Structure formats: C-alpha cells, structure tokens
TORFI-384308 format. One line per field, with one value per residue: residue number from 1; x, y, z of N, C-alpha, C in turn. Coordinates in Angstrom, 3 decimals. Atoms other than C-alpha are relative to their C-alpha. Layout:
N
seq: NUM, ...
n.east: X, ...
n.north: Y, ...
n.up: Z, ...
ca.east: X, ...
ca.north: Y, ...
ca.up: Z, ...
c.east: X, ...
c.north: Y, ...
c.up: Z, ...
***
This chain:
93
seq: 1, 2, 3, 4, 5, 6, 7, 8, 9, 10, 11, 12, 13, 14, 15, 16, 17, 18, 19, 20, 21, 22, 23, 24, 25, 26, 27, 28, 29, 30, 31, 32, 33, 34, 35, 36, 37, 38, 39, 40, 41, 42, 43, 44, 45, 46, 47, 48, 49, 50, 51, 52, 53, 54, 55, 56, 57, 58, 59, 60, 61, 62, 63, 64, 65, 66, 67, 68, 69, 70, 71, 72, 73, 74, 75, 76, 77, 78, 79, 80, 81, 82, 83, 84, 85, 86, 87, 88, 89, 90, 91, 92, 93
n.east: -0.704, 0.262, -0.789, -1.393, -0.089, 0.012, -1.299, -0.976, 0.145, -0.465, -1.446, -0.679, -0.822, 0.258, -0.119, 1.249, 1.048, -0.080, 0.477, 1.465, 0.589, -0.120, 0.971, 1.352, 0.154, 0.116, 1.266, 1.128, 0.547, 1.136, -0.470, -0.970, 0.546, -0.030, -0.617, -1.446, -0.421, -0.037, -1.042, -1.284, -0.064, -0.330, -1.366, -1.058, 0.604, -0.808, -1.277, 0.306, 0.248, -1.287, -0.772, 0.653, -0.283, -1.397, -0.081, 0.602, -0.955, -1.105, 0.511, 0.143, -1.348, -0.470, 0.735, -0.446, -1.340, 0.140, 0.596, -1.026, -0.969, 0.622, 0.044, -1.357, -0.402, 0.837, 0.002, 1.402, 0.781, 1.229, 0.932, 0.834, -0.808, -0.124, 1.304, 0.161, -0.865, 0.545, 1.172, -0.511, -0.619, 1.095, 0.685, -0.860, 0.009
n.north: -0.581, 0.839, 1.228, -0.363, -0.244, 1.315, 0.633, -0.754, 0.396, 1.386, 0.092, -0.927, -0.908, -1.345, -0.995, 0.053, -0.480, -1.460, -0.514, 0.167, -0.953, -1.332, -0.112, -0.024, -1.238, -1.136, 0.105, -0.637, 0.890, 0.786, 0.975, 0.910, 1.356, 0.365, -1.028, 0.151, 0.265, 1.437, 0.618, -0.319, 0.770, 1.401, 0.068, -0.353, -0.224, 0.519, -0.725, -1.351, 0.070, 0.196, -1.241, -0.991, 0.346, -0.360, -1.457, -0.467, 0.297, -0.957, -1.302, 0.065, -0.056, -1.382, -0.853, 0.348, -0.559, -1.456, -0.257, 0.273, -1.089, -1.192, 0.203, -0.151, -1.406, -0.812, 0.632, 0.000, 0.877, -0.543, 1.117, 0.073, 0.703, 1.398, 0.633, 0.107, 1.083, 1.273, 0.313, 0.351, 1.320, 0.960, 0.103, 0.748, 1.416
n.up: -1.118, -1.163, 0.133, -0.281, -1.441, -0.674, 0.248, -0.777, -1.405, -0.137, 0.195, -0.888, 0.814, -0.503, 1.074, 0.764, -0.904, -0.055, 1.287, 0.036, -0.941, 0.594, 1.094, -0.588, -0.765, 0.929, 0.727, -0.688, -1.030, 0.493, 0.993, -0.604, -0.123, -1.418, -0.837, -0.104, -1.376, -0.313, 0.829, -0.631, -1.247, 0.343, 0.521, -0.954, -1.316, -1.104, -0.005, -0.472, -1.442, -0.676, 0.122, -0.843, -1.398, -0.278, -0.003, -1.241, -1.063, 0.092, -0.434, -1.454, -0.573, 0.145, -0.935, -1.347, -0.179, -0.133, -1.313, -1.015, 0.071, -0.599, -1.445, -0.502, 0.096, -0.892, -1.321, -0.399, 0.881, 0.583, -0.122, 1.205, 1.007, -0.409, 0.232, 1.441, 0.472, -0.493, 0.815, 1.337, -0.135, -0.151, 1.300, 0.912, -0.414
ca.east: -152.698, -154.370, -152.648, -149.272, -149.971, -150.784, -147.613, -145.622, -147.011, -146.297, -142.739, -141.926, -140.468, -140.180, -139.095, -142.118, -144.320, -143.092, -143.750, -147.289, -148.013, -146.779, -148.929, -152.027, -151.423, -151.110, -154.362, -157.590, -159.282, -162.356, -160.211, -157.977, -158.403, -157.529, -156.378, -152.644, -152.462, -153.529, -151.204, -148.288, -149.147, -149.004, -145.680, -143.705, -145.971, -143.788, -140.564, -142.151, -143.314, -139.820, -138.176, -140.717, -140.200, -136.423, -136.838, -139.154, -136.608, -133.844, -136.006, -136.788, -133.078, -132.273, -135.008, -133.902, -130.301, -131.328, -133.496, -130.656, -128.266, -130.683, -131.127, -127.372, -126.839, -129.731, -129.251, -133.016, -135.427, -138.301, -141.200, -143.191, -140.369, -139.871, -143.592, -143.639, -140.691, -142.272, -145.517, -143.596, -141.586, -144.810, -146.414, -143.417, -143.397
ca.north: -62.696, -64.888, -67.995, -66.246, -65.146, -68.725, -70.020, -67.269, -68.190, -71.892, -71.322, -68.457, -66.330, -62.934, -61.045, -62.231, -61.594, -58.012, -57.512, -58.906, -56.775, -53.678, -54.354, -55.056, -52.029, -49.700, -50.957, -49.074, -50.474, -51.614, -53.634, -55.482, -59.266, -59.579, -57.452, -56.863, -57.019, -60.675, -61.627, -59.847, -61.507, -64.925, -64.102, -62.528, -62.637, -64.828, -63.115, -59.719, -60.786, -61.989, -58.806, -56.625, -58.501, -58.033, -54.351, -53.841, -55.555, -53.281, -50.197, -51.315, -51.863, -48.386, -46.716, -48.605, -47.512, -43.877, -44.031, -45.585, -42.901, -40.137, -41.676, -41.797, -38.214, -36.764, -39.143, -39.406, -42.035, -41.111, -43.341, -42.462, -43.601, -46.772, -47.545, -46.860, -49.204, -51.909, -51.688, -51.768, -54.782, -56.553, -55.776, -57.190, -60.383
ca.up: 126.303, 128.917, 127.571, 127.677, 131.251, 132.291, 130.682, 132.367, 135.782, 135.208, 134.005, 136.379, 133.587, 135.281, 132.157, 130.185, 133.215, 133.432, 129.728, 130.020, 133.085, 131.249, 128.179, 130.298, 132.514, 129.511, 128.006, 128.723, 131.827, 129.935, 127.479, 129.930, 129.783, 133.482, 136.392, 136.721, 140.535, 140.953, 138.090, 139.771, 143.088, 141.444, 139.801, 142.653, 145.709, 147.932, 146.926, 147.560, 151.022, 151.978, 150.688, 152.476, 155.753, 155.521, 154.716, 157.687, 159.929, 158.660, 159.202, 162.759, 163.466, 162.133, 164.188, 167.289, 166.776, 166.321, 169.452, 171.470, 170.245, 171.232, 174.682, 175.119, 173.983, 176.011, 178.945, 179.050, 177.720, 175.446, 176.423, 173.297, 171.027, 173.055, 172.894, 169.166, 168.588, 170.741, 168.762, 165.480, 166.660, 167.651, 164.275, 162.414, 164.470
c.east: -0.198, 0.813, 1.468, 0.195, 0.019, 1.342, 1.087, -0.048, 0.543, 1.518, 0.785, 0.912, -0.322, 0.073, -1.272, -1.165, -0.022, -0.511, -1.521, -0.674, 0.044, -1.035, -1.416, -0.231, -0.173, -1.287, -1.082, -0.665, -1.145, 0.422, 1.030, -0.607, -0.012, 0.695, 1.488, 0.423, -0.025, 1.064, 1.372, 0.161, 0.371, 1.447, 1.056, -0.510, 0.869, 1.336, -0.207, -0.222, 1.302, 0.836, -0.580, 0.275, 1.433, 0.176, -0.585, 0.924, 1.167, -0.440, -0.161, 1.365, 0.556, -0.678, 0.409, 1.375, -0.055, -0.569, 1.021, 1.049, -0.568, -0.072, 1.375, 0.423, -0.765, 0.014, -1.419, -0.763, -1.241, -1.006, -0.890, 0.748, 0.126, -1.301, -0.233, 0.838, -0.509, -1.215, 0.421, 0.615, -1.077, -0.736, 0.820, 0.000, -1.343
c.north: -0.852, -1.289, 0.276, 0.250, -1.319, -0.705, 0.684, -0.384, -1.412, -0.111, 0.913, 0.967, 1.446, 1.065, 0.043, 0.495, 1.510, 0.625, -0.095, 1.003, 1.415, 0.208, 0.108, 1.328, 1.212, -0.030, 0.771, -1.000, -0.873, -1.069, -0.988, -1.392, -0.504, 1.126, -0.288, -0.415, -1.482, -0.754, 0.231, -0.760, -1.450, -0.127, 0.194, 0.200, -0.445, 0.726, 1.396, -0.001, -0.165, 1.272, 1.071, -0.269, 0.372, 1.507, 0.573, -0.267, 0.966, 1.385, 0.044, 0.089, 1.417, 0.922, -0.274, 0.581, 1.515, 0.350, -0.238, 1.106, 1.259, -0.125, 0.205, 1.459, 0.848, -0.495, -0.027, -0.893, 0.722, -1.134, -0.138, -0.744, -1.472, -0.761, -0.209, -1.143, -1.361, -0.422, -0.412, -1.384, -1.095, -0.181, -0.804, -1.480, -0.605
c.up: 1.256, -0.041, 0.304, 1.495, 0.769, -0.159, 0.832, 1.469, 0.203, -0.109, 0.934, -0.723, 0.390, -1.085, -0.836, 0.846, 0.096, -1.298, -0.094, 0.919, -0.563, -1.101, 0.555, 0.713, -0.902, -0.813, 0.746, 0.954, -0.508, -1.019, 0.562, 0.153, 1.445, 0.765, 0.188, 1.415, 0.361, -0.804, 0.627, 1.316, -0.264, -0.455, 1.091, 1.421, 1.156, 0.110, 0.574, 1.510, 0.775, -0.031, 0.914, 1.471, 0.372, 0.063, 1.289, 1.187, 0.003, 0.458, 1.518, 0.673, -0.073, 1.011, 1.437, 0.289, 0.189, 1.368, 1.117, 0.021, 0.650, 1.520, 0.617, 0.021, 1.017, 1.441, 0.581, -0.976, -0.489, -0.036, -1.227, -1.106, 0.345, -0.221, -1.486, -0.565, 0.457, -0.821, -1.415, 0.010, 0.097, -1.322, -0.985, 0.343, -0.306
***
C-alpha cells in the first residue's frame, strides 16, 4: 500500500489516490500503514488551498453585498458588521 501511495503521489493520479485514501481510512487505526491526512495533503494540498481561497473571497463578497443592502434599506450603518467584514477581509489577505 505504501508503494502504491508513493507512485500515486509521483504520478498525481487522483482517482488512485482517492481509492488508496478510502482503503486506508476504512482500516482500523492500529492497522493503517500511514495517516490519511498527510497523504491527502500531498495529493491535493495546493489545489485545495486555491479552491478554499476562492471560496473565502466569494463568501466575503456575498457578506459585503448583504451588508451594503441592509445599510441601504435601513439608511443606517452597522459598525459591528463593518468591523467584522474588515477583519474578515484582513484575514483573507
């Protein structure tokens, strides 16, 4: 299983990687040849980080739009929401 995992990481075969991760994850913890999380990080870590960053940006844009709409409807700013969005924007950057 370890040799197949190494080959999978070298070739970047996501289908085989998913199959290996599934088999390892379904095994009892004391019989696993290696941990699944580091293997998954090696397989899709960079892709996952890019997807997560884009998702966070989309969520921030949505929250900002909702906050702007509420300010327009109420004709009043909510300083807590604005502070929250500023902190979220800073965390994403």
